[in-house]
PDB file of the backbone (N, CA, C, O) and the ligand in Angstrom, with CONECT records:
HET     CU  A 101       1
ATOM      1  N   MET A   1      85.527 215.953 119.784  1.00  0.00           N
ATOM      2  CA  MET A   1      86.893 216.285 119.415  1.00  0.00           C
ATOM      3  C   MET A   1      86.879 217.228 118.171  1.00  0.00           C
ATOM      4  O   MET A   1      86.144 216.964 117.219  1.00  0.00           O
ATOM      5  N   PRO A   2      87.655 218.284 118.175  1.00  0.00           N
ATOM      6  CA  PRO A   2      87.661 219.172 116.985  1.00  0.00           C
ATOM      7  C   PRO A   2      88.155 218.471 115.747  1.00  0.00           C
ATOM      8  O   PRO A   2      89.071 217.653 115.824  1.00  0.00           O
ATOM      9  N   ALA A   3      87.570 218.772 114.610  1.00  0.00           N
ATOM     10  CA  ALA A   3      87.937 218.104 113.390  1.00  0.00           C
ATOM     11  C   ALA A   3      89.387 218.412 113.034  1.00  0.00           C
ATOM     12  O   ALA A   3      90.061 217.609 112.388  1.00  0.00           O
ATOM     13  N   ASP A   4      89.845 219.537 113.443  1.00  0.00           N
ATOM     14  CA  ASP A   4      91.278 219.921 113.041  1.00  0.00           C
ATOM     15  C   ASP A   4      92.253 219.579 114.060  1.00  0.00           C
ATOM     16  O   ASP A   4      93.375 220.084 114.012  1.00  0.00           O
ATOM     17  N   ALA A   5      91.909 218.724 115.028  1.00  0.00           N
ATOM     18  CA  ALA A   5      92.877 218.268 116.014  1.00  0.00           C
ATOM     19  C   ALA A   5      94.040 217.521 115.353  1.00  0.00           C
ATOM     20  O   ALA A   5      93.828 216.613 114.549  1.00  0.00           O
ATOM     21  N   GLY A   6      95.257 217.910 115.698  1.00  0.00           N
ATOM     22  CA  GLY A   6      96.399 217.265 115.102  1.00  0.00           C
ATOM     23  C   GLY A   6      96.994 216.189 116.050  1.00  0.00           C
ATOM     24  O   GLY A   6      97.858 215.407 115.654  1.00  0.00           O
ATOM     25  N   LEU A   7      96.518 216.175 117.275  1.00  0.00           N
ATOM     26  CA  LEU A   7      96.963 215.182 118.262  1.00  0.00           C
ATOM     27  C   LEU A   7      95.891 215.056 119.228  1.00  0.00           C
ATOM     28  O   LEU A   7      95.481 216.027 119.865  1.00  0.00           O
ATOM     29  N   VAL A   8      95.384 213.778 119.365  1.00  0.00           N
ATOM     30  CA  VAL A   8      94.324 213.472 120.289  1.00  0.00           C
ATOM     31  C   VAL A   8      94.795 212.512 121.300  1.00  0.00           C
ATOM     32  O   VAL A   8      95.240 211.414 120.967  1.00  0.00           O
ATOM     33  N   VAL A   9      94.707 212.902 122.558  1.00  0.00           N
ATOM     34  CA  VAL A   9      95.170 212.037 123.703  1.00  0.00           C
ATOM     35  C   VAL A   9      94.102 211.831 124.672  1.00  0.00           C
ATOM     36  O   VAL A   9      93.397 212.757 125.074  1.00  0.00           O
ATOM     37  N   LYS A  10      93.977 210.587 125.060  1.00  0.00           N
ATOM     38  CA  LYS A  10      92.975 210.337 126.172  1.00  0.00           C
ATOM     39  C   LYS A  10      93.671 209.736 127.433  1.00  0.00           C
ATOM     40  O   LYS A  10      94.484 208.818 127.328  1.00  0.00           O
ATOM     41  N   ALA A  11      93.338 210.259 128.566  1.00  0.00           N
ATOM     42  CA  ALA A  11      93.766 209.611 129.788  1.00  0.00           C
ATOM     43  C   ALA A  11      92.804 208.464 130.136  1.00  0.00           C
ATOM     44  O   ALA A  11      91.586 208.642 130.148  1.00  0.00           O
ATOM     45  N   VAL A  12      93.373 207.290 130.417  1.00  0.00           N
ATOM     46  CA  VAL A  12      92.553 206.172 130.730  1.00  0.00           C
ATOM     47  C   VAL A  12      92.859 205.615 132.064  1.00  0.00           C
ATOM     48  O   VAL A  12      93.809 206.034 132.726  1.00  0.00           O
ATOM     49  N   ALA A  13      92.075 204.686 132.465  1.00  0.00           N
ATOM     50  CA  ALA A  13      92.186 204.094 133.854  1.00  0.00           C
ATOM     51  C   ALA A  13      93.606 203.603 134.155  1.00  0.00           C
ATOM     52  O   ALA A  13      94.376 203.202 133.283  1.00  0.00           O
ATOM     53  N   SER A  14      93.880 203.666 135.428  1.00  0.00           N
ATOM     54  CA  SER A  14      95.238 203.215 135.926  1.00  0.00           C
ATOM     55  C   SER A  14      96.330 204.212 135.553  1.00  0.00           C
ATOM     56  O   SER A  14      97.490 203.842 135.372  1.00  0.00           O
ATOM     57  N   ILE A  15      95.936 205.502 135.439  1.00  0.00           N
ATOM     58  CA  ILE A  15      96.958 206.543 135.230  1.00  0.00           C
ATOM     59  C   ILE A  15      97.817 206.211 134.026  1.00  0.00           C
ATOM     60  O   ILE A  15      99.033 206.045 134.125  1.00  0.00           O
ATOM     61  N   ARG A  16      97.151 206.120 132.892  1.00  0.00           N
ATOM     62  CA  ARG A  16      97.879 205.920 131.608  1.00  0.00           C
ATOM     63  C   ARG A  16      97.262 206.757 130.511  1.00  0.00           C
ATOM     64  O   ARG A  16      96.083 207.109 130.567  1.00  0.00           O
ATOM     65  N   TRP A  17      98.072 207.073 129.510  1.00  0.00           N
ATOM     66  CA  TRP A  17      97.545 207.579 128.218  1.00  0.00           C
ATOM     67  C   TRP A  17      97.008 206.439 127.457  1.00  0.00           C
ATOM     68  O   TRP A  17      97.280 205.286 127.794  1.00  0.00           O
ATOM     69  N   ASP A  18      96.220 206.721 126.394  1.00  0.00           N
ATOM     70  CA  ASP A  18      95.587 205.658 125.649  1.00  0.00           C
ATOM     71  C   ASP A  18      96.511 205.035 124.603  1.00  0.00           C
ATOM     72  O   ASP A  18      96.127 204.062 123.955  1.00  0.00           O
ATOM     73  N   ALA A  19      97.684 205.558 124.428  1.00  0.00           N
ATOM     74  CA  ALA A  19      98.643 205.010 123.519  1.00  0.00           C
ATOM     75  C   ALA A  19     100.075 205.155 124.135  1.00  0.00           C
ATOM     76  O   ALA A  19     100.283 206.003 125.003  1.00  0.00           O
ATOM     77  N   THR A  20     101.026 204.348 123.696  1.00  0.00           N
ATOM     78  CA  THR A  20     102.387 204.540 124.082  1.00  0.00           C
ATOM     79  C   THR A  20     103.137 205.368 123.072  1.00  0.00           C
ATOM     80  O   THR A  20     104.177 205.951 123.379  1.00  0.00           O
ATOM     81  N   GLU A  21     102.598 205.421 121.839  1.00  0.00           N
ATOM     82  CA  GLU A  21     103.229 206.217 120.785  1.00  0.00           C
ATOM     83  C   GLU A  21     102.231 207.017 120.053  1.00  0.00           C
ATOM     84  O   GLU A  21     101.207 206.489 119.619  1.00  0.00           O
ATOM     85  N   TYR A  22     102.501 208.335 119.890  1.00  0.00           N
ATOM     86  CA  TYR A  22     101.715 209.202 119.138  1.00  0.00           C
ATOM     87  C   TYR A  22     102.504 209.835 118.020  1.00  0.00           C
ATOM     88  O   TYR A  22     103.731 209.923 118.079  1.00  0.00           O
ATOM     89  N   THR A  23     101.773 210.287 116.970  1.00  0.00           N
ATOM     90  CA  THR A  23     102.446 210.971 115.832  1.00  0.00           C
ATOM     91  C   THR A  23     101.728 212.259 115.565  1.00  0.00           C
ATOM     92  O   THR A  23     100.551 212.366 115.910  1.00  0.00           O
ATOM     93  N   ALA A  24     102.385 213.288 114.947  1.00  0.00           N
ATOM     94  CA  ALA A  24     101.761 214.522 114.552  1.00  0.00           C
ATOM     95  C   ALA A  24     102.605 215.091 113.462  1.00  0.00           C
ATOM     96  O   ALA A  24     103.738 214.673 113.223  1.00  0.00           O
ATOM     97  N   THR A  25     101.994 216.100 112.779  1.00  0.00           N
ATOM     98  CA  THR A  25     102.643 216.746 111.669  1.00  0.00           C
ATOM     99  C   THR A  25     103.272 218.110 112.136  1.00  0.00           C
ATOM    100  O   THR A  25     102.600 218.886 112.815  1.00  0.00           O
ATOM    101  N   ALA A  26     104.505 218.384 111.785  1.00  0.00           N
ATOM    102  CA  ALA A  26     105.175 219.552 112.237  1.00  0.00           C
ATOM    103  C   ALA A  26     104.448 220.797 111.877  1.00  0.00           C
ATOM    104  O   ALA A  26     103.755 220.858 110.862  1.00  0.00           O
ATOM    105  N   GLY A  27     104.614 221.884 112.778  1.00  0.00           N
ATOM    106  CA  GLY A  27     103.924 223.082 112.622  1.00  0.00           C
ATOM    107  C   GLY A  27     103.028 223.402 113.765  1.00  0.00           C
ATOM    108  O   GLY A  27     103.301 222.952 114.878  1.00  0.00           O
ATOM    109  N   ASP A  28     101.968 224.152 113.572  1.00  0.00           N
ATOM    110  CA  ASP A  28     101.018 224.416 114.698  1.00  0.00           C
ATOM    111  C   ASP A  28     100.145 223.166 114.847  1.00  0.00           C
ATOM    112  O   ASP A  28      99.455 222.768 113.908  1.00  0.00           O
ATOM    113  N   ILE A  29     100.179 222.568 116.003  1.00  0.00           N
ATOM    114  CA  ILE A  29      99.497 221.347 116.231  1.00  0.00           C
ATOM    115  C   ILE A  29      98.384 221.597 117.326  1.00  0.00           C
ATOM    116  O   ILE A  29      98.673 221.991 118.456  1.00  0.00           O
ATOM    117  N   LYS A  30      97.171 221.358 116.938  1.00  0.00           N
ATOM    118  CA  LYS A  30      96.067 221.483 117.931  1.00  0.00           C
ATOM    119  C   LYS A  30      96.015 220.181 118.714  1.00  0.00           C
ATOM    120  O   LYS A  30      95.773 219.106 118.166  1.00  0.00           O
ATOM    121  N   VAL A  31      96.251 220.314 120.026  1.00  0.00           N
ATOM    122  CA  VAL A  31      96.195 219.173 120.883  1.00  0.00           C
ATOM    123  C   VAL A  31      94.912 219.081 121.618  1.00  0.00           C
ATOM    124  O   VAL A  31      94.484 220.063 122.224  1.00  0.00           O
ATOM    125  N   PHE A  32      94.269 217.938 121.597  1.00  0.00           N
ATOM    126  CA  PHE A  32      93.028 217.738 122.325  1.00  0.00           C
ATOM    127  C   PHE A  32      93.181 216.602 123.327  1.00  0.00           C
ATOM    128  O   PHE A  32      93.603 215.493 122.999  1.00  0.00           O
ATOM    129  N   LEU A  33      92.824 216.924 124.539  1.00  0.00           N
ATOM    130  CA  LEU A  33      92.952 215.998 125.711  1.00  0.00           C
ATOM    131  C   LEU A  33      91.599 215.664 126.282  1.00  0.00           C
ATOM    132  O   LEU A  33      90.825 216.570 126.589  1.00  0.00           O
ATOM    133  N   ALA A  34      91.294 214.416 126.433  1.00  0.00           N
ATOM    134  CA  ALA A  34      90.038 213.958 127.136  1.00  0.00           C
ATOM    135  C   ALA A  34      90.410 213.091 128.255  1.00  0.00           C
ATOM    136  O   ALA A  34      91.424 212.394 128.236  1.00  0.00           O
ATOM    137  N   ASN A  35      89.542 213.142 129.281  1.00  0.00           N
ATOM    138  CA  ASN A  35      89.823 212.337 130.483  1.00  0.00           C
ATOM    139  C   ASN A  35      88.742 211.253 130.626  1.00  0.00           C
ATOM    140  O   ASN A  35      87.558 211.514 130.840  1.00  0.00           O
ATOM    141  N   ASP A  36      89.251 210.007 130.488  1.00  0.00           N
ATOM    142  CA  ASP A  36      88.369 208.882 130.735  1.00  0.00           C
ATOM    143  C   ASP A  36      88.792 208.181 132.011  1.00  0.00           C
ATOM    144  O   ASP A  36      88.364 207.060 132.283  1.00  0.00           O
ATOM    145  N   ASP A  37      89.639 208.846 132.799  1.00  0.00           N
ATOM    146  CA  ASP A  37      90.079 208.343 134.080  1.00  0.00           C
ATOM    147  C   ASP A  37      89.375 209.145 135.166  1.00  0.00           C
ATOM    148  O   ASP A  37      88.684 210.122 134.876  1.00  0.00           O
ATOM    149  N   SER A  38      89.543 208.751 136.355  1.00  0.00           N
ATOM    150  CA  SER A  38      88.777 209.413 137.472  1.00  0.00           C
ATOM    151  C   SER A  38      89.567 210.421 138.257  1.00  0.00           C
ATOM    152  O   SER A  38      89.046 210.992 139.214  1.00  0.00           O
ATOM    153  N   VAL A  39      90.792 210.659 137.893  1.00  0.00           N
ATOM    154  CA  VAL A  39      91.632 211.607 138.569  1.00  0.00           C
ATOM    155  C   VAL A  39      92.179 212.659 137.639  1.00  0.00           C
ATOM    156  O   VAL A  39      92.161 212.496 136.418  1.00  0.00           O
ATOM    157  N   LYS A  40      92.668 213.740 138.218  1.00  0.00           N
ATOM    158  CA  LYS A  40      93.178 214.885 137.436  1.00  0.00           C
ATOM    159  C   LYS A  40      94.450 214.537 136.664  1.00  0.00           C
ATOM    160  O   LYS A  40      95.266 213.764 137.165  1.00  0.00           O
ATOM    161  N   HIS A  41      94.641 215.071 135.483  1.00  0.00           N
ATOM    162  CA  HIS A  41      95.831 214.971 134.695  1.00  0.00           C
ATOM    163  C   HIS A  41      96.186 216.304 134.086  1.00  0.00           C
ATOM    164  O   HIS A  41      95.317 217.113 133.760  1.00  0.00           O
ATOM    165  N   VAL A  42      97.462 216.515 133.942  1.00  0.00           N
ATOM    166  CA  VAL A  42      97.952 217.740 133.271  1.00  0.00           C
ATOM    167  C   VAL A  42      99.024 217.389 132.243  1.00  0.00           C
ATOM    168  O   VAL A  42     100.142 216.995 132.574  1.00  0.00           O
ATOM    169  N   LEU A  43      98.632 217.550 130.990  1.00  0.00           N
ATOM    170  CA  LEU A  43      99.497 217.191 129.892  1.00  0.00           C
ATOM    171  C   LEU A  43     100.430 218.267 129.485  1.00  0.00           C
ATOM    172  O   LEU A  43     100.000 219.401 129.270  1.00  0.00           O
ATOM    173  N   VAL A  44     101.748 217.957 129.361  1.00  0.00           N
ATOM    174  CA  VAL A  44     102.696 218.819 128.709  1.00  0.00           C
ATOM    175  C   VAL A  44     103.456 218.040 127.641  1.00  0.00           C
ATOM    176  O   VAL A  44     103.432 216.810 127.649  1.00  0.00           O
ATOM    177  N   ILE A  45     104.130 218.730 126.725  1.00  0.00           N
ATOM    178  CA  ILE A  45     105.011 218.121 125.770  1.00  0.00           C
ATOM    179  C   ILE A  45     106.477 218.347 126.231  1.00  0.00           C
ATOM    180  O   ILE A  45     106.923 219.443 126.569  1.00  0.00           O
ATOM    181  N   ARG A  46     107.157 217.212 126.206  1.00  0.00           N
ATOM    182  CA  ARG A  46     108.624 217.378 126.636  1.00  0.00           C
ATOM    183  C   ARG A  46     109.521 216.841 125.488  1.00  0.00           C
ATOM    184  O   ARG A  46     109.142 216.032 124.642  1.00  0.00           O
ATOM    185  N   GLN A  47     110.720 217.378 125.564  1.00  0.00           N
ATOM    186  CA  GLN A  47     111.788 216.814 124.712  1.00  0.00           C
ATOM    187  C   GLN A  47     112.947 216.439 125.711  1.00  0.00           C
ATOM    188  O   GLN A  47     113.499 217.287 126.411  1.00  0.00           O
ATOM    189  N   GLY A  48     113.254 215.178 125.722  1.00  0.00           N
ATOM    190  CA  GLY A  48     114.126 214.733 126.819  1.00  0.00           C
ATOM    191  C   GLY A  48     113.324 214.901 128.127  1.00  0.00           C
ATOM    192  O   GLY A  48     112.184 214.442 128.212  1.00  0.00           O
ATOM    193  N   ASP A  49     113.910 215.552 129.139  1.00  0.00           N
ATOM    194  CA  ASP A  49     113.152 215.762 130.360  1.00  0.00           C
ATOM    195  C   ASP A  49     112.795 217.301 130.503  1.00  0.00           C
ATOM    196  O   ASP A  49     112.495 217.788 131.593  1.00  0.00           O
ATOM    197  N   LYS A  50     112.843 217.980 129.414  1.00  0.00           N
ATOM    198  CA  LYS A  50     112.541 219.414 129.448  1.00  0.00           C
ATOM    199  C   LYS A  50     111.207 219.712 128.737  1.00  0.00           C
ATOM    200  O   LYS A  50     110.960 219.208 127.642  1.00  0.00           O
ATOM    201  N   VAL A  51     110.326 220.557 129.387  1.00  0.00           N
ATOM    202  CA  VAL A  51     109.081 220.905 128.780  1.00  0.00           C
ATOM    203  C   VAL A  51     109.318 221.776 127.681  1.00  0.00           C
ATOM    204  O   VAL A  51     110.176 222.654 127.775  1.00  0.00           O
ATOM    205  N   VAL A  52     108.585 221.606 126.556  1.00  0.00           N
ATOM    206  CA  VAL A  52     108.691 222.409 125.362  1.00  0.00           C
ATOM    207  C   VAL A  52     107.518 223.284 125.237  1.00  0.00           C
ATOM    208  O   VAL A  52     106.395 222.814 125.421  1.00  0.00           O
ATOM    209  N   GLY A  53     107.695 224.552 124.930  1.00  0.00           N
ATOM    210  CA  GLY A  53     106.635 225.578 124.740  1.00  0.00           C
ATOM    211  C   GLY A  53     105.874 225.764 126.060  1.00  0.00           C
ATOM    212  O   GLY A  53     106.352 225.383 127.128  1.00  0.00           O
ATOM    213  N   ASP A  54     104.683 226.357 125.958  1.00  0.00           N
ATOM    214  CA  ASP A  54     103.932 226.640 127.098  1.00  0.00           C
ATOM    215  C   ASP A  54     102.558 225.956 127.213  1.00  0.00           C
ATOM    216  O   ASP A  54     101.690 226.352 127.991  1.00  0.00           O
ATOM    217  N   LEU A  55     102.420 224.927 126.405  1.00  0.00           N
ATOM    218  CA  LEU A  55     101.142 224.137 126.391  1.00  0.00           C
ATOM    219  C   LEU A  55     101.032 223.429 127.675  1.00  0.00           C
ATOM    220  O   LEU A  55     101.967 222.756 128.109  1.00  0.00           O
ATOM    221  N   GLU A  56      99.825 223.574 128.343  1.00  0.00           N
ATOM    222  CA  GLU A  56      99.584 222.818 129.561  1.00  0.00           C
ATOM    223  C   GLU A  56      98.104 222.562 129.607  1.00  0.00           C
ATOM    224  O   GLU A  56      97.323 223.473 129.881  1.00  0.00           O
ATOM    225  N   LEU A  57      97.696 221.311 129.338  1.00  0.00           N
ATOM    226  CA  LEU A  57      96.249 221.007 129.251  1.00  0.00           C
ATOM    227  C   LEU A  57      95.857 220.202 130.526  1.00  0.00           C
ATOM    228  O   LEU A  57      96.484 219.207 130.891  1.00  0.00           O
ATOM    229  N   ALA A  58      94.816 220.688 131.149  1.00  0.00           N
ATOM    230  CA  ALA A  58      94.407 220.068 132.472  1.00  0.00           C
ATOM    231  C   ALA A  58      93.009 219.489 132.291  1.00  0.00           C
ATOM    232  O   ALA A  58      92.136 220.143 131.722  1.00  0.00           O
ATOM    233  N   VAL A  59      92.795 218.281 132.765  1.00  0.00           N
ATOM    234  CA  VAL A  59      91.509 217.684 132.850  1.00  0.00           C
ATOM    235  C   VAL A  59      91.320 217.216 134.247  1.00  0.00           C
ATOM    236  O   VAL A  59      92.168 216.498 134.776  1.00  0.00           O
ATOM    237  N   THR A  60      90.199 217.608 134.891  1.00  0.00           N
ATOM    238  CA  THR A  60      90.083 217.420 136.326  1.00  0.00           C
ATOM    239  C   THR A  60      89.394 216.123 136.696  1.00  0.00           C
ATOM    240  O   THR A  60      89.702 215.537 137.734  1.00  0.00           O
ATOM    241  N   LYS A  61      88.478 215.668 135.876  1.00  0.00           N
ATOM    242  CA  LYS A  61      87.760 214.499 136.233  1.00  0.00           C
ATOM    243  C   LYS A  61      87.227 213.810 134.989  1.00  0.00           C
ATOM    244  O   LYS A  61      87.390 214.315 133.878  1.00  0.00           O
ATOM    245  N   LYS A  62      86.583 212.643 135.170  1.00  0.00           N
ATOM    246  CA  LYS A  62      86.072 211.878 134.009  1.00  0.00           C
ATOM    247  C   LYS A  62      85.118 212.750 133.202  1.00  0.00           C
ATOM    248  O   LYS A  62      84.202 213.380 133.730  1.00  0.00           O
ATOM    249  N   GLY A  63      85.375 212.755 131.905  1.00  0.00           N
ATOM    250  CA  GLY A  63      84.435 213.441 131.030  1.00  0.00           C
ATOM    251  C   GLY A  63      84.880 214.845 130.661  1.00  0.00           C
ATOM    252  O   GLY A  63      84.318 215.451 129.748  1.00  0.00           O
ATOM    253  N   THR A  64      85.889 215.378 131.363  1.00  0.00           N
ATOM    254  CA  THR A  64      86.337 216.725 131.011  1.00  0.00           C
ATOM    255  C   THR A  64      87.377 216.672 129.816  1.00  0.00           C
ATOM    256  O   THR A  64      88.044 215.664 129.579  1.00  0.00           O
ATOM    257  N   VAL A  65      87.453 217.770 129.132  1.00  0.00           N
ATOM    258  CA  VAL A  65      88.356 217.905 128.010  1.00  0.00           C
ATOM    259  C   VAL A  65      89.057 219.258 128.028  1.00  0.00           C
ATOM    260  O   VAL A  65      88.585 220.196 128.671  1.00  0.00           O
ATOM    261  N   ASP A  66      90.176 219.358 127.327  1.00  0.00           N
ATOM    262  CA  ASP A  66      90.920 220.580 127.226  1.00  0.00           C
ATOM    263  C   ASP A  66      91.592 220.556 125.876  1.00  0.00           C
ATOM    264  O   ASP A  66      91.832 219.484 125.320  1.00  0.00           O
ATOM    265  N   GLU A  67      91.900 221.723 125.338  1.00  0.00           N
ATOM    266  CA  GLU A  67      92.632 221.741 124.069  1.00  0.00           C
ATOM    267  C   GLU A  67      93.491 223.018 124.018  1.00  0.00           C
ATOM    268  O   GLU A  67      93.237 224.011 124.699  1.00  0.00           O
ATOM    269  N   GLY A  68      94.494 222.924 123.191  1.00  0.00           N
ATOM    270  CA  GLY A  68      95.420 224.076 123.007  1.00  0.00           C
ATOM    271  C   GLY A  68      96.307 223.770 121.808  1.00  0.00           C
ATOM    272  O   GLY A  68      96.239 222.695 121.213  1.00  0.00           O
ATOM    273  N   THR A  69      97.132 224.741 121.478  1.00  0.00           N
ATOM    274  CA  THR A  69      97.944 224.613 120.262  1.00  0.00           C
ATOM    275  C   THR A  69      99.403 224.831 120.624  1.00  0.00           C
ATOM    276  O   THR A  69      99.742 225.722 121.402  1.00  0.00           O
ATOM    277  N   ILE A  70     100.274 223.982 120.032  1.00  0.00           N
ATOM    278  CA  ILE A  70     101.688 224.104 120.240  1.00  0.00           C
ATOM    279  C   ILE A  70     102.387 223.994 118.887  1.00  0.00           C
ATOM    280  O   ILE A  70     101.977 223.221 118.022  1.00  0.00           O
ATOM    281  N   ASN A  71     103.445 224.776 118.724  1.00  0.00           N
ATOM    282  CA  ASN A  71     104.212 224.722 117.446  1.00  0.00           C
ATOM    283  C   ASN A  71     105.461 223.834 117.680  1.00  0.00           C
ATOM    284  O   ASN A  71     106.306 224.134 118.523  1.00  0.00           O
ATOM    285  N   LEU A  72     105.539 222.773 116.930  1.00  0.00           N
ATOM    286  CA  LEU A  72     106.640 221.829 117.041  1.00  0.00           C
ATOM    287  C   LEU A  72     107.348 221.596 115.722  1.00  0.00           C
ATOM    288  O   LEU A  72     106.704 221.438 114.685  1.00  0.00           O
ATOM    289  N   GLU A  73     108.635 221.576 115.754  1.00  0.00           N
ATOM    290  CA  GLU A  73     109.408 221.133 114.602  1.00  0.00           C
ATOM    291  C   GLU A  73     109.476 219.638 114.605  1.00  0.00           C
ATOM    292  O   GLU A  73     109.182 218.990 115.609  1.00  0.00           O
ATOM    293  N   ALA A  74     109.870 219.082 113.465  1.00  0.00           N
ATOM    294  CA  ALA A  74     109.989 217.659 113.416  1.00  0.00           C
ATOM    295  C   ALA A  74     111.014 217.183 114.485  1.00  0.00           C
ATOM    296  O   ALA A  74     112.021 217.845 114.736  1.00  0.00           O
ATOM    297  N   GLY A  75     110.732 216.051 115.081  1.00  0.00           N
ATOM    298  CA  GLY A  75     111.628 215.515 116.116  1.00  0.00           C
ATOM    299  C   GLY A  75     110.922 214.544 117.012  1.00  0.00           C
ATOM    300  O   GLY A  75     109.770 214.165 116.802  1.00  0.00           O
ATOM    301  N   ALA A  76     111.679 214.152 118.040  1.00  0.00           N
ATOM    302  CA  ALA A  76     111.179 213.177 118.965  1.00  0.00           C
ATOM    303  C   ALA A  76     110.845 213.896 120.271  1.00  0.00           C
ATOM    304  O   ALA A  76     111.680 214.573 120.871  1.00  0.00           O
ATOM    305  N   TYR A  77     109.588 213.719 120.687  1.00  0.00           N
ATOM    306  CA  TYR A  77     109.119 214.369 121.885  1.00  0.00           C
ATOM    307  C   TYR A  77     108.418 213.252 122.773  1.00  0.00           C
ATOM    308  O   TYR A  77     108.388 212.065 122.445  1.00  0.00           O
ATOM    309  N   SER A  78     107.853 213.771 123.944  1.00  0.00           N
ATOM    310  CA  SER A  78     106.990 212.887 124.673  1.00  0.00           C
ATOM    311  C   SER A  78     105.821 213.647 125.165  1.00  0.00           C
ATOM    312  O   SER A  78     105.847 214.865 125.345  1.00  0.00           O
ATOM    313  N   VAL A  79     104.762 212.868 125.385  1.00  0.00           N
ATOM    314  CA  VAL A  79     103.516 213.360 125.952  1.00  0.00           C
ATOM    315  C   VAL A  79     103.554 212.912 127.423  1.00  0.00           C
ATOM    316  O   VAL A  79     103.592 211.722 127.737  1.00  0.00           O
ATOM    317  N   TYR A  80     103.542 213.948 128.332  1.00  0.00           N
ATOM    318  CA  TYR A  80     103.925 213.707 129.743  1.00  0.00           C
ATOM    319  C   TYR A  80     102.886 214.298 130.631  1.00  0.00           C
ATOM    320  O   TYR A  80     102.253 215.293 130.276  1.00  0.00           O
ATOM    321  N   CYS A  81     102.692 213.709 131.783  1.00  0.00           N
ATOM    322  CA  CYS A  81     101.715 214.234 132.799  1.00  0.00           C
ATOM    323  C   CYS A  81     102.551 214.681 134.004  1.00  0.00           C
ATOM    324  O   CYS A  81     103.325 213.922 134.587  1.00  0.00           O
ATOM    325  N   ILE A  82     102.342 215.979 134.344  1.00  0.00           N
ATOM    326  CA  ILE A  82     103.219 216.611 135.390  1.00  0.00           C
ATOM    327  C   ILE A  82     102.568 216.443 136.842  1.00  0.00           C
ATOM    328  O   ILE A  82     103.129 216.940 137.819  1.00  0.00           O
ATOM    329  N   VAL A  83     101.438 215.771 136.951  1.00  0.00           N
ATOM    330  CA  VAL A  83     100.862 215.506 138.233  1.00  0.00           C
ATOM    331  C   VAL A  83     101.817 214.560 139.031  1.00  0.00           C
ATOM    332  O   VAL A  83     102.208 213.513 138.515  1.00  0.00           O
ATOM    333  N   PRO A  84     102.185 214.927 140.269  1.00  0.00           N
ATOM    334  CA  PRO A  84     103.056 214.044 141.022  1.00  0.00           C
ATOM    335  C   PRO A  84     102.574 212.643 141.089  1.00  0.00           C
ATOM    336  O   PRO A  84     101.401 212.391 141.367  1.00  0.00           O
ATOM    337  N   GLY A  85     103.476 211.706 140.835  1.00  0.00           N
ATOM    338  CA  GLY A  85     103.110 210.284 140.853  1.00  0.00           C
ATOM    339  C   GLY A  85     102.679 209.781 139.505  1.00  0.00           C
ATOM    340  O   GLY A  85     102.457 208.580 139.350  1.00  0.00           O
ATOM    341  N   HIS A  86     102.548 210.647 138.516  1.00  0.00           N
ATOM    342  CA  HIS A  86     102.095 210.213 137.196  1.00  0.00           C
ATOM    343  C   HIS A  86     103.201 210.120 136.152  1.00  0.00           C
ATOM    344  O   HIS A  86     102.955 210.186 134.947  1.00  0.00           O
ATOM    345  N   GLY A  87     104.457 209.962 136.662  1.00  0.00           N
ATOM    346  CA  GLY A  87     105.578 209.908 135.719  1.00  0.00           C
ATOM    347  C   GLY A  87     105.468 208.757 134.679  1.00  0.00           C
ATOM    348  O   GLY A  87     106.106 208.777 133.626  1.00  0.00           O
ATOM    349  N   GLY A  88     104.639 207.769 135.025  1.00  0.00           N
ATOM    350  CA  GLY A  88     104.465 206.688 133.993  1.00  0.00           C
ATOM    351  C   GLY A  88     103.724 207.101 132.817  1.00  0.00           C
ATOM    352  O   GLY A  88     103.752 206.408 131.799  1.00  0.00           O
ATOM    353  N   MET A  89     103.005 208.275 132.889  1.00  0.00           N
ATOM    354  CA  MET A  89     102.296 208.841 131.722  1.00  0.00           C
ATOM    355  C   MET A  89     103.282 209.551 130.847  1.00  0.00           C
ATOM    356  O   MET A  89     103.322 210.781 130.823  1.00  0.00           O
ATOM    357  N   ASN A  90     104.037 208.842 130.166  1.00  0.00           N
ATOM    358  CA  ASN A  90     105.181 209.351 129.365  1.00  0.00           C
ATOM    359  C   ASN A  90     105.289 208.594 128.031  1.00  0.00           C
ATOM    360  O   ASN A  90     106.091 207.671 127.889  1.00  0.00           O
ATOM    361  N   SER A  91     104.459 209.010 127.054  1.00  0.00           N
ATOM    362  CA  SER A  91     104.396 208.288 125.818  1.00  0.00           C
ATOM    363  C   SER A  91     105.211 209.062 124.732  1.00  0.00           C
ATOM    364  O   SER A  91     105.383 210.278 124.808  1.00  0.00           O
ATOM    365  N   SER A  92     105.677 208.332 123.773  1.00  0.00           N
ATOM    366  CA  SER A  92     106.539 209.010 122.756  1.00  0.00           C
ATOM    367  C   SER A  92     105.581 209.760 121.760  1.00  0.00           C
ATOM    368  O   SER A  92     104.457 209.353 121.468  1.00  0.00           O
ATOM    369  N   LEU A  93     106.157 210.893 121.281  1.00  0.00           N
ATOM    370  CA  LEU A  93     105.394 211.664 120.235  1.00  0.00           C
ATOM    371  C   LEU A  93     106.472 211.920 119.129  1.00  0.00           C
ATOM    372  O   LEU A  93     107.488 212.582 119.340  1.00  0.00           O
ATOM    373  N   THR A  94     106.169 211.351 117.965  1.00  0.00           N
ATOM    374  CA  THR A  94     107.090 211.575 116.818  1.00  0.00           C
ATOM    375  C   THR A  94     106.432 212.665 115.888  1.00  0.00           C
ATOM    376  O   THR A  94     105.335 212.488 115.358  1.00  0.00           O
ATOM    377  N   VAL A  95     107.130 213.720 115.744  1.00  0.00           N
ATOM    378  CA  VAL A  95     106.612 214.839 114.843  1.00  0.00           C
ATOM    379  C   VAL A  95     107.399 214.809 113.538  1.00  0.00           C
ATOM    380  O   VAL A  95     108.630 214.819 113.546  1.00  0.00           O
ATOM    381  N   SER A  96     106.707 214.774 112.461  1.00  0.00           N
ATOM    382  CA  SER A  96     107.492 214.723 111.165  1.00  0.00           C
ATOM    383  C   SER A  96     106.756 215.567 110.116  1.00  0.00           C
ATOM    384  O   SER A  96     107.213 215.672 108.978  1.00  0.00           O
TER     385      SER A  96
HETATM  386 CU    CU A 101      98.304 212.141 135.000  1.00  0.00          CU2+
END
């Protein structure tokens, strides 16, 4: 994981993220995604049910990682997986 990662998310078994609540600091946020699950996941950041920015991180199988940067103002967001059937991967992200 990069030392300057501002948000670290791991996909874990049973199509879940590793936490139900994440936090980050407003501004440019380096997001790091790791896959500890056996299926593909694609992470986006949403506000309500709308995708924010153009960050899209994909991990295809166990052990793969991806990273990218998104600029977020303070507010309430969610860490969401857009793979069909993965709607339960919807954890809160509080940016302050
Ligand atoms: Cu997923």
